[in-house]
C-alpha positions in Angstrom: 39.4 -84.4 38.2 36.6 -86.3 36.6 38.5 -89.6 37.1 38.6 -88.9 40.9 34.9 -88.1 41.0 34.1 -91.2 38.9 36.1 -93.3 41.4 34.2 -91.9 44.4 30.8 -92.2 42.6 31.4 -95.8 41.7 32.6 -96.6 45.3 29.5 -94.9 46.8 27.1 -96.5 44.4 28.5 -100.0 45.1 27.8 -99.4 48.8 24.5 -97.6 48.4 22.9 -98.1 45.0 19.7 -96.2 46.0 21.6 -93.0 46.9 19.9 -90.0 45.2 21.9 -87.7 43.0 21.4 -85.0 45.6 22.8 -87.2 48.3 25.8 -88.1 46.1 26.4 -84.4 45.6 26.4 -83.8 49.4 28.6 -86.7 50.1 31.2 -85.8 47.5 30.8 -82.1 48.2 30.3 -81.3 44.5 27.4 -79.7 42.6 24.3 -81.6 41.7 25.0 -80.7 38.0 28.5 -82.3 38.3 27.0 -85.5 39.7 24.4 -85.6 36.9 27.1 -85.0 34.3 29.4 -87.7 35.7 26.6 -90.3 36.1 25.6 -89.7 32.5 29.2 -90.3 31.4 29.4 -93.5 33.6 26.1 -94.7 32.2 27.1 -94.0 28.6 30.4 -95.9 29.2 28.4 -98.9 30.5 29.8 -98.6 34.0 26.5 -97.8 35.7 22.9 -98.7 34.8 20.2 -96.4 36.0 17.2 -98.4 37.1 13.8 -96.8 37.3 10.5 -97.9 38.9 7.6 -98.4 36.5 5.8 -95.2 35.8 8.5 -93.0 37.2 10.9 -91.2 35.0 13.7 -90.6 37.6 16.2 -93.3 38.4 15.5 -94.9 41.7 18.9 -96.7 42.0 22.1 -97.0 40.1 23.7 -100.4 39.6 27.4 -100.6 39.1 28.2 -103.0 36.3 31.1 -105.5 36.1 32.8 -102.9 33.8 32.2 -100.2 36.5 33.7 -102.4 39.2 36.7 -103.1 37.1 37.0 -99.3 36.3 36.8 -98.5 40.0 39.7 -100.9 40.8 41.8 -99.4 38.0 40.9 -95.9 39.2 41.7 -96.8 42.8 45.2 -97.9 41.8 45.7 -94.7 39.9 44.3 -92.6 42.7 46.6 -94.4 45.2 49.6 -93.7 43.0 48.6 -90.0 42.7 48.0 -89.6 46.4 51.3 -91.4 47.2 53.2 -88.9 45.0 51.3 -86.1 46.6 52.3 -87.3 50.0 56.0 -87.7 49.1 55.9 -84.1 47.7 54.3 -82.8 50.9 57.0 -84.6 53.0 59.8 -83.0 51.0 58.1 -79.6 51.3 57.7 -80.1 55.1 61.4 -81.1 55.4 62.4 -78.0 53.4 60.3 -75.8 55.6 61.7 -77.3 58.8 65.2 -76.8 57.5 64.4 -73.2 56.6 62.8 -72.5 60.0 65.6 -74.2 61.8 68.1 -72.0 59.9 66.1 -68.9 60.7 65.7 -69.8 64.3 69.4 -70.4 64.7 70.3 -67.1 63.0 67.7 -65.2 65.0 69.0 -66.7 68.3 72.5 -65.5 67.3 71.1 -62.0 66.9 69.2 -62.2 70.1 65.7 -62.0 68.5 64.5 -65.5 68.7 64.5 -68.0 71.5 64.5 -71.7 71.0 
């Protein structure tokens, strides 16, 4: 789960580095605490650098590093593979349901209960 969030955070920050944590949380539909936790992990891993304005303690923007860009590409490939498997699984399930419903519709029609 964190891998997927990290991917989306890196992608968003590359596009909008001045996005606040609150805005990131809204965009990703996750809690502000989760965003803070994941940004700290990305920062500790050297994938993101939090840049602050002089005199302010809060980060004003997040810069994705070269390591972060590479990690996003690797995560994108893994995310794509995961979603492809998920799609294939959904297609198989849909086909099973269609077959089941087709069978039930045919049987119901024979009994006079279901019209096609």
